[in-house]
N, C-alpha and C positions, 0 to 999 in steps of 0.2 A: 506573466508572473506577477500577480498583484501582491504587493506587500500590505500587511495590515497589522493591527495591534496584537493579533494572536500569534504572530511569528515568534518562535522560540528564540530567546536571547543568543543561543549558540548556533542558530541556523545560519549557515554560510550564505544563504540566499536572501538574507536581510539586505545584502548588497547585491543588486540584480546582476546577472551575468552580462558581460559586454559582447553583444552580438557581432560587433565589428571584429573583435579578436577571435571569436569562434569561427567566423567566416574566413579569416586569414589563415587559421591553423587547421581547419577541418574541411577539406574539399567537399565532402558529402553534405555537410551543413550549408556550405556556400551556395549550393543549388537552390536553397529555399530562402536565402537572404536577399533583401532588397534595400538599396541605398536611396534615400529620398534626396530632395534638392538641398537640404541643409547638411547633408553628409551623414545623417543618422542611419544606422543599419537596423532593420527590423524584419520580422517574419509575419506572415498572415496567420493569426491565431484561429481563424476559421477553417484553416487547412489542416486536417488531421494528420496528413503525411508530414507537414512541417512540424507539428507538435511532437510527432513520433521521433523525428530526427533530432529535435532540440533535446528531448529527454535522453535518448541514447547517447548523444554527444556529451551532455553534462555528466552522465553516469561514467563515461569513459574518462573524461577530463578530470573530474573532481574525485572519483572513487576508484579509478582503474577497473571498472566493471564493463565487460562486454555483454550487452543485453540485446536480445532480439524481441521485438514487440510485434506480434502478428497484426496484420492490417485490420482484421475484423474485431479486434479486442480493444478494451479501454486503454488509453495512454495514461499511465499514472502521473499525477501531478507531483513532481519530485520534491518541491519545498514542503508540501503537506505530508508526504511520506517520511521525509527527514524529520519533520516536527514530531511525529509519533515515536520514532526511534529515540529522539532526545527526551521526550516525556518518560519513556520507559527507563532510560538512563537515570533520570531524576528519581523515579520511584525506587530503583534498585540501590541508589546511593543511600537510601534510608535503611537498607538491610545488609550492611557490610559488603557492598558490591565490589569495591576496589580490591579487597583482599582475595577475592576468588573470581576475578573478572573473566578469566579464560575457561572457567568451569561452568559459566552460566549457560543454561539451556532454555530456550523459549519455544512456545507453540504458536504457530501462525495459522489461523483458521480462515480458509478461503484465500489461499496465497496468490491465486491468479496465474496467468501465463508468464508474467515477468518474474514472479517470486521475489518481488522487490524488497520486502521487509527482511527476509532471511539474508539476502545478498548484502544489503546495507549493514545489517546488524553484525554479520560475520566480518565484513571488511573493516568496519569502524572499530569493533570492540572484541572480535574473536569469539562472539557468542556462537553456540551451536543451536540448531533449530530442527524441530519436526514441523513440516509444512503440509497442510491438507487442502484438498479441493474436491468437489464432487463432479467436476467437469473433466472428462477424459482428454479433450483437446487442450485445455489449460495445463493439465498435468504433463502432457508431452512437451510443451514449450518450457514449463517450469524446470523439468528435468534437464532439458537441453541447456538452459541458461546456467544451471548449477554446474553442469559438466564443462561448459565453455569457460567458467571461471575457476575450475579445479577445486570445487568446494564439496565434492561428493562425500568426503569424510566428515564434514561439518553439518551438512544439511540433508535431512531425510525427507523425501517426498512420499506422501501417502494419499490414497483415495479415501475420502470420507464417506461415511454411511448415510443413506437417506433417512434412516430412523434415529440417528443421533448426530449431534453437532460436534461435541467434544468427548462425550463419555466413552464411546467405543474405541476411539483413537487412544485415549489415555490408558484405558484398560489393557490395550495391546502392549503397552510399554511397562517395563519393570522399573522405571525411574520416576522421580518427581521433577516437575518443571518449575523454573523460577518465575516465569510469567507467561501469560497468554495474551495475544493480541489478535484483533479481528477488525476488518473493514466490511461490515455485513451488506448483503443486498438491501437496497432501500425500499423497493416497491413490492406491492402484493400482486399486481397484474399489469398487463400492457396499458390499460387505460390510465392507471395511476402514474405509470412511467411517462406516458405521453403528456400528462398535464402537471408533471412534477414542479415546474417553475411557476405555476399559478399561485402557489403558496408563498412565493418569494416576496419579502418586504418591499413596499414601494420605494423605500428610502435607499435600497440597494441598487446599484447599476446593473444593467443586463450583463450576463457573462460575456467576456471577450472571446473565449475559446469555444469551439464546437467540438466536443469530445464526449460522445455518448457511448455508454457501455452496451454490450449485447445483452440479450435476455438472460443468458446464463449467469452473467455478472450482476445484473440489476434487479432481478425478480425472484421472489421466494414466496411461498404460501404464507399469507398473513402479513407480509412486509417485514420491515426491520424490527418492529415492536414484538411481533410473534417470535422472530428469530432470536433476538437478544433475550427475551423472556425465557425461552427454552434453554439458552445457554446458562442463564442464572439458575434456573431450576436444576440443571445437571450439575452445576458447581456445588449446590448444596449436598449432593450425593458424593461428589469427588473430594470436596473440602481441601485438605492439605496436599493433595496430589499436585496442585498448582498453588504457588505461594501468592501470586498477584494475578487476579483476573481483570482484564481491561477490554474495552471495545470502543470503536468509534460509533457515532450516531449522526445520521444525516440531518435530522431535524430535532428540535427540542420537543420532547414528548414526555408524558407521564407513564411510568411503568408501575404495574401492580403485580407483585409476585407473592404467591402463597405457597 
């Protein structure tokens, strides 16, 4: 869990979790914890199973969320996911958020198998969500994670259309959404996905963790530029149906939308 200058001021992981305490209190996590000669407890960040256990343990400890992450899917980096929720909070605070906090409804595009943003958003703030994904397997796990946390009344899971990213989903609803969030697929094909780190700045250290998404999570026709551009184009048609449109971007790029 690397801390950096982009960590949100309210992010609880600005103070790294104590692995020694986690190992003492969570037996399943203890299986992946190693104590070195100095007494420091750590995990192998190259071990995806260890990363999965760390994430599920922190979700349980810090948010009382019971989440199952399938072995073949991306393990969400919890500090980064929490950052996004906190940024949305900041944006909503500019539009009389506090006075109608429990009436807020968001749209999560590409929610993934963990359904992490809706789970965090509802647990932390009482927000309601519509969450979409195009992958059937991801939807099965997302629905299970929602049920396991008794959030069926707050979070609606929907399969998204191949021909539309947000438009058809919103048109099925008779409501307006306060915000939209999205963590889009980064790459346009397998070749780009396999060479993704070649564009990494030389000044940045190599990633500590080995945590690769599957093709369904990482690849989309045209890559993230095409994906986000299409979302922007659809937002022009939808306009006020969503008050605040947001998305994450994997790399700094120029977008041209006409």
